[in-house]
Steps between C-alpha positions, in 0.01 A plus 500: 500500500630847405567752782204709346267209520600436861433870581157462330412193701600675825294808389197273461570362848527851632159575337345203691648624831379850424148363435509318837634808687199699358225246521546407866436860644241575227289198598541603879402859422222457255369169626474173296131574445616779269818353363328181396207666348461607132580857618203656325511791748778688681607351828330639806838530674827652366834343496771657708745733330779241503275219372392730218868573426570130490217450251634781281858355523359161396317646196809694402706178512240336269550782251873503519529120480337507162777708348755309688374175381507636150859607546598160629332326201666723253839442652459120545340415173733736319799333665621843610586445867794708585658630813303821442156322472585284797592797711187679391282204592649479851463879531136475421444232751695697771291805417177319533610355833572858624179628340256325731622644834567832328129511401366358817701746717431804278862570426486815282667565251695173532207267398491679162868483463503134582233449247693676237805287554296177433325658201836617340665156577221333302519740215883452496447122455273561192741753351808278568322199326440712189862621459 
């Protein structure tokens, strides 16, 4: 397995961990009656600020994971794995690991800076594969 694929697999596990980290407090705060319902109406209770941030961090990782997966596929199927793409893949994963606490704890402006590092690492992989 290439280092880029390993980073992708670990990013998938991070996504699962993020889901659990969000789902447990969301179920406790909103109640299983709501969270197991079809959610045709807004919840009668609100989530805490931290749980809301965990949800937004989870959603953001879903979005980022799409582009990162594309980058890994391009690098892998194009047989373009290099030190640059490998470093960029690990940089993406490190940024995503830091992003969760940065978002949950409201680190400003660091959350945005950490997001940008992961985004540009992903773009670097795609560009490197095309060169």
